[in-house]
C-alpha atoms as one frame of an Amber mdcrd trajectory, in Angstrom:
protein
   0.000   0.000   0.000   1.241   3.444  -0.873   0.248   4.843   2.508  -0.711
   3.185   5.755  -2.228   6.397   7.106  -1.528  10.109   7.330  -0.032  11.060
  10.701  -1.198  14.220  12.423   1.239  16.669  14.002   1.577  16.402  17.755
   1.123  20.135  18.189  -0.354  23.076  16.354   2.668  25.198  17.246   6.004
  25.519  15.477   9.005  26.293  17.660  11.723  28.435  16.085  14.125  29.025
  18.940  12.522  31.572  21.266   9.780  32.201  18.698   6.560  30.189  18.723
   4.373  30.234  15.632   0.788  29.041  15.508   0.574  26.847  12.419  -3.073
  27.755  11.851  -2.242  31.451  11.646   0.830  30.746   9.527  -1.266  28.860
   6.973  -3.727  31.736   6.882  -0.874  34.151   6.233   0.570  32.002   3.434
  -2.873  31.727   1.878  -3.340  35.483   1.969   0.054  36.064   0.377  -0.734
  33.545  -2.349  -4.063  35.231  -3.082  -2.456  38.680  -3.227   0.260  37.468
  -5.571  -2.118  35.767  -8.002  -4.703  38.575  -7.953  -1.991  41.200  -8.383
  -0.524  39.410 -11.383  -3.927  39.153 -13.083  -4.919  42.729 -12.222  -1.711
  44.308 -13.522  -1.934  42.260 -16.726  -5.190  44.044 -17.525  -3.623  47.437
 -16.878  -4.344  47.851 -13.179  -1.931  48.979 -10.492  -0.383  47.027  -7.646
  -1.199  49.815  -5.237  -4.924  49.090  -5.459  -4.365  45.346  -5.014  -2.415
  45.951  -1.823  -4.990  48.378  -0.447  -7.842  45.995  -1.196  -5.860  43.171
   0.389  -5.116  45.141   3.543  -8.698  46.208   4.185 -10.356  43.169   2.619
  -8.363  40.701   4.713  -9.234  42.604   7.885 -12.908  42.629   6.944 -12.743
  38.968   5.957 -11.224  37.836   9.245 -13.772  39.805  11.264 -16.623  38.478
   9.142 -15.345  34.901   9.319 -14.998  35.008  13.081 -18.383  36.636  13.607
 -20.025  33.977  11.439 -18.354  31.197  13.412 -19.259  32.722  16.762 -22.851
  33.309  15.687 -23.314  29.746  14.412 -21.163  27.943  17.019 -21.690  29.984
  20.166 -21.644  26.854  22.330 -17.933  26.443  21.567 -17.136  29.826  23.148
 -17.093  28.805  26.793 -14.557  31.345  28.068 -16.312  33.456  30.722 -14.218
  36.461  29.721 -15.030  35.884  26.041 -11.349  35.779  25.152 -12.142  32.782
  22.985 -13.820  35.081  20.481 -10.498  36.554  19.370  -8.387  33.383  19.575
  -8.521  32.664  15.857  -5.280  30.676  15.995  -7.261  27.957  17.771  -9.444
  27.612  14.677 -12.990  28.698  14.048 -13.341  30.879  10.956 -16.510  30.616
   8.882 -15.714  30.857   5.188 -19.131  32.349   4.378 -18.611  35.268   6.747
 -15.041  35.684   5.531 -16.035  36.013   1.881 -18.914  38.357   2.701 -16.785
  40.582   4.933 -13.866  40.691   2.514 -16.019  41.446  -0.536 -17.956  44.167
   1.299 -14.912  46.015   2.603 -12.891  45.449  -0.567 -15.726  46.811  -2.700
 -15.669  50.070  -0.780 -11.944  50.484  -1.453 -12.377  49.676  -5.154 -15.298
  52.095  -5.518 -13.334  54.895  -3.901 -10.512  54.229  -6.367 -12.922  54.611
  -9.293 -12.423  51.053 -10.567 -14.964  48.352 -11.462 -15.931  46.184  -8.497
 -17.145  43.389 -10.792 -13.887  43.351 -12.757 -11.835  43.150  -9.590 -14.043
  40.358  -8.214 -13.272  38.274 -11.306  -9.554  38.898 -10.913  -9.665  37.966
  -7.229 -11.686  34.754  -7.672  -8.786  32.346  -8.470  -6.731  33.882  -5.677
  -9.519  33.341  -3.151  -9.646  29.655  -4.001  -5.876  29.456  -3.699  -6.023
  31.085  -0.270  -8.675  28.605   0.858  -6.616  25.670  -0.429  -3.571  26.763
   1.557  -5.492  27.873   4.624  -7.157  24.473   5.012  -3.806  23.046   6.072
  -4.193  24.990   9.294  -6.984  22.541  10.154  -4.484  19.719   9.706  -2.201
  21.123  12.390  -5.147  21.628  14.751  -6.466  18.093  14.094  -9.863  19.357
  12.982 -12.014  19.170   9.869 -11.993  15.422   9.391 -14.729  13.059   8.315
 -16.131   9.741   9.398 -13.761   6.860  10.173 -12.086   5.098   7.270  -9.517
   2.345   6.784  -8.364   3.724   3.433  -4.589   4.104   3.004  -4.937   7.887
   3.195  -6.890   7.852   6.458  -5.917  10.669   8.826  -4.709   9.749  12.307
  -6.503  11.710  15.026  -5.456  11.721  18.685  -8.054  10.297  21.101  -8.704
  13.646  22.779  -9.681  15.186  19.428 -12.067  12.453  18.324 -15.840  12.818
  18.575 -17.366  10.840  21.439 -19.073   8.367  19.117 -15.780   7.558  17.366
 -13.359   7.226  20.269 -12.471   3.664  19.216 -11.537   4.706  15.668  -7.976
   5.601  14.737  -8.156   7.031  11.221 -10.668   9.359   9.549 -11.327  10.886
   6.160  -8.952  13.902   5.772 -11.584  16.460   4.785  -9.055  19.289   4.967
  -7.046  17.527   2.254 -10.092  16.794   0.103 -11.177  20.417   0.213  -7.658
  21.708  -0.388  -7.270  19.548  -3.514 -10.751  20.508  -4.742  -9.870  24.185
  -4.359  -6.541  23.795  -6.147  -8.303  22.096  -9.046 -10.748  25.000  -9.060
  -7.890  27.493  -9.390  -6.711  25.700 -12.524 -10.238  25.541 -13.954 -10.905
  29.243 -13.354  -7.619  30.271 -14.938  -8.312  28.091 -17.994 -11.834  29.494
 -18.351 -10.489  33.020 -18.028  -7.832  32.397 -20.681  -9.993  30.591 -23.242
 -13.390  32.237 -22.968 -14.667  35.774 -22.885 -16.454  35.886 -19.548 -18.288
  39.041 -18.558 -17.719  40.190 -15.012 -18.619  39.067 -12.419 -19.098  35.730
 -14.173 -15.786  34.267 -13.034 -16.539  35.136  -9.415 -19.915  33.394  -9.788
 -18.144  30.310 -11.126 -15.812  30.423  -8.127 -18.748  30.421  -5.711 -20.513
  27.656  -7.653 -17.368  25.498  -7.783 -16.612  25.824  -4.093 -20.164  25.302
  -2.848 -20.681  22.257  -5.093 -17.732  20.479  -3.477 -18.514  21.793  -0.009
 -22.040  20.348  -0.104 -20.747  16.789  -0.454 -17.913  17.229   2.041 -20.416
  18.371   4.648 -22.150  14.996   4.353 -19.236  13.155   6.008 -18.131  15.716
   8.590 -18.156  14.607  12.214 -17.918  17.865  14.148 -21.013  19.157  15.888
 -23.286  21.410  13.863 -26.878  22.560  13.750 -29.017  20.298  11.587 -32.330
  20.684   9.828 -34.226  17.713   8.357 -31.146  15.529   8.618 -28.754  17.922
   6.887 -26.252  20.327   8.379 -26.951  24.032   8.086 -23.890  24.419   5.885
 -25.451  21.991   3.404 -28.350  24.364   2.959 -26.049  27.374   2.792 -23.976
  25.652   0.096 -27.079  24.711  -1.863 -28.560  28.214  -1.754 -25.273  29.874
  -2.686 -24.741  27.406  -5.537 -28.140  28.237  -7.038 -27.542  31.976  -6.609
 -24.075  31.681  -8.169 -25.417  29.847 -11.221 -28.193  32.407 -11.585 -25.663
  35.198 -11.172 -23.449  33.705 -13.872 -26.352  33.474 -16.331 -27.365  37.058
 -15.537 -23.807  38.360 -15.916 -23.411  36.792 -19.358 -26.750  38.067 -20.636
 -26.638  41.587 -19.300 -25.604  44.400 -21.570 -22.162  45.693 -20.804 -22.200
  49.365 -19.909 -20.388  51.594 -22.413 -16.866  52.565 -21.385 -16.833  55.688
 -19.298 -15.610  58.771 -21.066 -13.380  60.853 -18.959 -14.270  64.485 -18.994
 -11.544  66.767 -20.155 -10.384  68.715 -17.145  -9.966  72.363 -18.133  -6.457
  73.575 -17.634  -5.928  76.440 -15.245  -6.497  79.802 -16.807  -3.285  81.153
 -18.106  -2.100  83.683 -20.612  -1.860  82.471 -24.148   1.620  81.613 -25.285
   3.200  84.113 -27.598   4.045  82.635 -31.017   7.666  82.680 -31.986   8.795
  85.769 -33.721   6.197  88.011 -32.098   6.689  90.229 -29.114   3.970  90.672
 -26.583   3.200  94.368 -26.210   3.677  95.882 -22.825   0.736  97.481 -21.126
Protein backbone atom coordinates (compact mmCIF):
# COMPACT_ATOMS: atom_id res chain seq x y z
CA UNK A 1 0.00 0.00 0.00
CA UNK A 2 1.24 3.44 -0.87
CA UNK A 3 0.25 4.84 2.51
CA UNK A 4 -0.71 3.18 5.76
CA UNK A 5 -2.23 6.40 7.11
CA UNK A 6 -1.53 10.11 7.33
CA UNK A 7 -0.03 11.06 10.70
CA UNK A 8 -1.20 14.22 12.42
CA UNK A 9 1.24 16.67 14.00
CA UNK A 10 1.58 16.40 17.76
CA UNK A 11 1.12 20.13 18.19
CA UNK A 12 -0.35 23.08 16.35
CA UNK A 13 2.67 25.20 17.25
CA UNK A 14 6.00 25.52 15.48
CA UNK A 15 9.01 26.29 17.66
CA UNK A 16 11.72 28.43 16.09
CA UNK A 17 14.13 29.03 18.94
CA UNK A 18 12.52 31.57 21.27
CA UNK A 19 9.78 32.20 18.70
CA UNK A 20 6.56 30.19 18.72
CA UNK A 21 4.37 30.23 15.63
CA UNK A 22 0.79 29.04 15.51
CA UNK A 23 0.57 26.85 12.42
CA UNK A 24 -3.07 27.76 11.85
CA UNK A 25 -2.24 31.45 11.65
CA UNK A 26 0.83 30.75 9.53
CA UNK A 27 -1.27 28.86 6.97
CA UNK A 28 -3.73 31.74 6.88
CA UNK A 29 -0.87 34.15 6.23
CA UNK A 30 0.57 32.00 3.43
CA UNK A 31 -2.87 31.73 1.88
CA UNK A 32 -3.34 35.48 1.97
CA UNK A 33 0.05 36.06 0.38
CA UNK A 34 -0.73 33.54 -2.35
CA UNK A 35 -4.06 35.23 -3.08
CA UNK A 36 -2.46 38.68 -3.23
CA UNK A 37 0.26 37.47 -5.57
CA UNK A 38 -2.12 35.77 -8.00
CA UNK A 39 -4.70 38.58 -7.95
CA UNK A 40 -1.99 41.20 -8.38
CA UNK A 41 -0.52 39.41 -11.38
CA UNK A 42 -3.93 39.15 -13.08
CA UNK A 43 -4.92 42.73 -12.22
CA UNK A 44 -1.71 44.31 -13.52
CA UNK A 45 -1.93 42.26 -16.73
CA UNK A 46 -5.19 44.04 -17.52
CA UNK A 47 -3.62 47.44 -16.88
CA UNK A 48 -4.34 47.85 -13.18
CA UNK A 49 -1.93 48.98 -10.49
CA UNK A 50 -0.38 47.03 -7.65
CA UNK A 51 -1.20 49.81 -5.24
CA UNK A 52 -4.92 49.09 -5.46
CA UNK A 53 -4.37 45.35 -5.01
CA UNK A 54 -2.42 45.95 -1.82
CA UNK A 55 -4.99 48.38 -0.45
CA UNK A 56 -7.84 45.99 -1.20
CA UNK A 57 -5.86 43.17 0.39
CA UNK A 58 -5.12 45.14 3.54
CA UNK A 59 -8.70 46.21 4.18
CA UNK A 60 -10.36 43.17 2.62
CA UNK A 61 -8.36 40.70 4.71
CA UNK A 62 -9.23 42.60 7.88
CA UNK A 63 -12.91 42.63 6.94
CA UNK A 64 -12.74 38.97 5.96
CA UNK A 65 -11.22 37.84 9.24
CA UNK A 66 -13.77 39.81 11.26
CA UNK A 67 -16.62 38.48 9.14
CA UNK A 68 -15.35 34.90 9.32
CA UNK A 69 -15.00 35.01 13.08
CA UNK A 70 -18.38 36.64 13.61
CA UNK A 71 -20.03 33.98 11.44
CA UNK A 72 -18.35 31.20 13.41
CA UNK A 73 -19.26 32.72 16.76
CA UNK A 74 -22.85 33.31 15.69
CA UNK A 75 -23.31 29.75 14.41
CA UNK A 76 -21.16 27.94 17.02
CA UNK A 77 -21.69 29.98 20.17
CA UNK A 78 -21.64 26.85 22.33
CA UNK A 79 -17.93 26.44 21.57
CA UNK A 80 -17.14 29.83 23.15
CA UNK A 81 -17.09 28.80 26.79
CA UNK A 82 -14.56 31.34 28.07
CA UNK A 83 -16.31 33.46 30.72
CA UNK A 84 -14.22 36.46 29.72
CA UNK A 85 -15.03 35.88 26.04
CA UNK A 86 -11.35 35.78 25.15
CA UNK A 87 -12.14 32.78 22.99
CA UNK A 88 -13.82 35.08 20.48
CA UNK A 89 -10.50 36.55 19.37
CA UNK A 90 -8.39 33.38 19.58
CA UNK A 91 -8.52 32.66 15.86
CA UNK A 92 -5.28 30.68 15.99
CA UNK A 93 -7.26 27.96 17.77
CA UNK A 94 -9.44 27.61 14.68
CA UNK A 95 -12.99 28.70 14.05
CA UNK A 96 -13.34 30.88 10.96
CA UNK A 97 -16.51 30.62 8.88
CA UNK A 98 -15.71 30.86 5.19
CA UNK A 99 -19.13 32.35 4.38
CA UNK A 100 -18.61 35.27 6.75
CA UNK A 101 -15.04 35.68 5.53
CA UNK A 102 -16.04 36.01 1.88
CA UNK A 103 -18.91 38.36 2.70
CA UNK A 104 -16.79 40.58 4.93
CA UNK A 105 -13.87 40.69 2.51
CA UNK A 106 -16.02 41.45 -0.54
CA UNK A 107 -17.96 44.17 1.30
CA UNK A 108 -14.91 46.02 2.60
CA UNK A 109 -12.89 45.45 -0.57
CA UNK A 110 -15.73 46.81 -2.70
CA UNK A 111 -15.67 50.07 -0.78
CA UNK A 112 -11.94 50.48 -1.45
CA UNK A 113 -12.38 49.68 -5.15
CA UNK A 114 -15.30 52.09 -5.52
CA UNK A 115 -13.33 54.89 -3.90
CA UNK A 116 -10.51 54.23 -6.37
CA UNK A 117 -12.92 54.61 -9.29
CA UNK A 118 -12.42 51.05 -10.57
CA UNK A 119 -14.96 48.35 -11.46
CA UNK A 120 -15.93 46.18 -8.50
CA UNK A 121 -17.15 43.39 -10.79
CA UNK A 122 -13.89 43.35 -12.76
CA UNK A 123 -11.84 43.15 -9.59
CA UNK A 124 -14.04 40.36 -8.21
CA UNK A 125 -13.27 38.27 -11.31
CA UNK A 126 -9.55 38.90 -10.91
CA UNK A 127 -9.66 37.97 -7.23
CA UNK A 128 -11.69 34.75 -7.67
CA UNK A 129 -8.79 32.35 -8.47
CA UNK A 130 -6.73 33.88 -5.68
CA UNK A 131 -9.52 33.34 -3.15
CA UNK A 132 -9.65 29.65 -4.00
CA UNK A 133 -5.88 29.46 -3.70
CA UNK A 134 -6.02 31.08 -0.27
CA UNK A 135 -8.67 28.60 0.86
CA UNK A 136 -6.62 25.67 -0.43
CA UNK A 137 -3.57 26.76 1.56
CA UNK A 138 -5.49 27.87 4.62
CA UNK A 139 -7.16 24.47 5.01
CA UNK A 140 -3.81 23.05 6.07
CA UNK A 141 -4.19 24.99 9.29
CA UNK A 142 -6.98 22.54 10.15
CA UNK A 143 -4.48 19.72 9.71
CA UNK A 144 -2.20 21.12 12.39
CA UNK A 145 -5.15 21.63 14.75
CA UNK A 146 -6.47 18.09 14.09
CA UNK A 147 -9.86 19.36 12.98
CA UNK A 148 -12.01 19.17 9.87
CA UNK A 149 -11.99 15.42 9.39
CA UNK A 150 -14.73 13.06 8.32
CA UNK A 151 -16.13 9.74 9.40
CA UNK A 152 -13.76 6.86 10.17
CA UNK A 153 -12.09 5.10 7.27
CA UNK A 154 -9.52 2.35 6.78
CA UNK A 155 -8.36 3.72 3.43
CA UNK A 156 -4.59 4.10 3.00
CA UNK A 157 -4.94 7.89 3.20
CA UNK A 158 -6.89 7.85 6.46
CA UNK A 159 -5.92 10.67 8.83
CA UNK A 160 -4.71 9.75 12.31
CA UNK A 161 -6.50 11.71 15.03
CA UNK A 162 -5.46 11.72 18.69
CA UNK A 163 -8.05 10.30 21.10
CA UNK A 164 -8.70 13.65 22.78
CA UNK A 165 -9.68 15.19 19.43
CA UNK A 166 -12.07 12.45 18.32
CA UNK A 167 -15.84 12.82 18.57
CA UNK A 168 -17.37 10.84 21.44
CA UNK A 169 -19.07 8.37 19.12
CA UNK A 170 -15.78 7.56 17.37
CA UNK A 171 -13.36 7.23 20.27
CA UNK A 172 -12.47 3.66 19.22
CA UNK A 173 -11.54 4.71 15.67
CA UNK A 174 -7.98 5.60 14.74
CA UNK A 175 -8.16 7.03 11.22
CA UNK A 176 -10.67 9.36 9.55
CA UNK A 177 -11.33 10.89 6.16
CA UNK A 178 -8.95 13.90 5.77
CA UNK A 179 -11.58 16.46 4.79
CA UNK A 180 -9.06 19.29 4.97
CA UNK A 181 -7.05 17.53 2.25
CA UNK A 182 -10.09 16.79 0.10
CA UNK A 183 -11.18 20.42 0.21
CA UNK A 184 -7.66 21.71 -0.39
CA UNK A 185 -7.27 19.55 -3.51
CA UNK A 186 -10.75 20.51 -4.74
CA UNK A 187 -9.87 24.18 -4.36
CA UNK A 188 -6.54 23.79 -6.15
CA UNK A 189 -8.30 22.10 -9.05
CA UNK A 190 -10.75 25.00 -9.06
CA UNK A 191 -7.89 27.49 -9.39
CA UNK A 192 -6.71 25.70 -12.52
CA UNK A 193 -10.24 25.54 -13.95
CA UNK A 194 -10.90 29.24 -13.35
CA UNK A 195 -7.62 30.27 -14.94
CA UNK A 196 -8.31 28.09 -17.99
CA UNK A 197 -11.83 29.49 -18.35
CA UNK A 198 -10.49 33.02 -18.03
CA UNK A 199 -7.83 32.40 -20.68
CA UNK A 200 -9.99 30.59 -23.24
CA UNK A 201 -13.39 32.24 -22.97
CA UNK A 202 -14.67 35.77 -22.88
CA UNK A 203 -16.45 35.89 -19.55
CA UNK A 204 -18.29 39.04 -18.56
CA UNK A 205 -17.72 40.19 -15.01
CA UNK A 206 -18.62 39.07 -12.42
CA UNK A 207 -19.10 35.73 -14.17
CA UNK A 208 -15.79 34.27 -13.03
CA UNK A 209 -16.54 35.14 -9.42
CA UNK A 210 -19.91 33.39 -9.79
CA UNK A 211 -18.14 30.31 -11.13
CA UNK A 212 -15.81 30.42 -8.13
CA UNK A 213 -18.75 30.42 -5.71
CA UNK A 214 -20.51 27.66 -7.65
CA UNK A 215 -17.37 25.50 -7.78
CA UNK A 216 -16.61 25.82 -4.09
CA UNK A 217 -20.16 25.30 -2.85
CA UNK A 218 -20.68 22.26 -5.09
CA UNK A 219 -17.73 20.48 -3.48
CA UNK A 220 -18.51 21.79 -0.01
CA UNK A 221 -22.04 20.35 -0.10
CA UNK A 222 -20.75 16.79 -0.45
CA UNK A 223 -17.91 17.23 2.04
CA UNK A 224 -20.42 18.37 4.65
CA UNK A 225 -22.15 15.00 4.35
CA UNK A 226 -19.24 13.16 6.01
CA UNK A 227 -18.13 15.72 8.59
CA UNK A 228 -18.16 14.61 12.21
CA UNK A 229 -17.92 17.87 14.15
CA UNK A 230 -21.01 19.16 15.89
CA UNK A 231 -23.29 21.41 13.86
CA UNK A 232 -26.88 22.56 13.75
CA UNK A 233 -29.02 20.30 11.59
CA UNK A 234 -32.33 20.68 9.83
CA UNK A 235 -34.23 17.71 8.36
CA UNK A 236 -31.15 15.53 8.62
CA UNK A 237 -28.75 17.92 6.89
CA UNK A 238 -26.25 20.33 8.38
CA UNK A 239 -26.95 24.03 8.09
CA UNK A 240 -23.89 24.42 5.89
CA UNK A 241 -25.45 21.99 3.40
CA UNK A 242 -28.35 24.36 2.96
CA UNK A 243 -26.05 27.37 2.79
CA UNK A 244 -23.98 25.65 0.10
CA UNK A 245 -27.08 24.71 -1.86
CA UNK A 246 -28.56 28.21 -1.75
CA UNK A 247 -25.27 29.87 -2.69
CA UNK A 248 -24.74 27.41 -5.54
CA UNK A 249 -28.14 28.24 -7.04
CA UNK A 250 -27.54 31.98 -6.61
CA UNK A 251 -24.07 31.68 -8.17
CA UNK A 252 -25.42 29.85 -11.22
CA UNK A 253 -28.19 32.41 -11.58
CA UNK A 254 -25.66 35.20 -11.17
CA UNK A 255 -23.45 33.71 -13.87
CA UNK A 256 -26.35 33.47 -16.33
CA UNK A 257 -27.37 37.06 -15.54
CA UNK A 258 -23.81 38.36 -15.92
CA UNK A 259 -23.41 36.79 -19.36
CA UNK A 260 -26.75 38.07 -20.64
CA UNK A 261 -26.64 41.59 -19.30
CA UNK A 262 -25.60 44.40 -21.57
CA UNK A 263 -22.16 45.69 -20.80
CA UNK A 264 -22.20 49.36 -19.91
CA UNK A 265 -20.39 51.59 -22.41
CA UNK A 266 -16.87 52.56 -21.38
CA UNK A 267 -16.83 55.69 -19.30
CA UNK A 268 -15.61 58.77 -21.07
CA UNK A 269 -13.38 60.85 -18.96
CA UNK A 270 -14.27 64.48 -18.99
CA UNK A 271 -11.54 66.77 -20.15
CA UNK A 272 -10.38 68.71 -17.14
CA UNK A 273 -9.97 72.36 -18.13
CA UNK A 274 -6.46 73.58 -17.63
CA UNK A 275 -5.93 76.44 -15.24
CA UNK A 276 -6.50 79.80 -16.81
CA UNK A 277 -3.28 81.15 -18.11
CA UNK A 278 -2.10 83.68 -20.61
CA UNK A 279 -1.86 82.47 -24.15
CA UNK A 280 1.62 81.61 -25.28
CA UNK A 281 3.20 84.11 -27.60
CA UNK A 282 4.05 82.63 -31.02
CA UNK A 283 7.67 82.68 -31.99
CA UNK A 284 8.79 85.77 -33.72
CA UNK A 285 6.20 88.01 -32.10
CA UNK A 286 6.69 90.23 -29.11
CA UNK A 287 3.97 90.67 -26.58
CA UNK A 288 3.20 94.37 -26.21
CA UNK A 289 3.68 95.88 -22.83
CA UNK A 290 0.74 97.48 -21.13
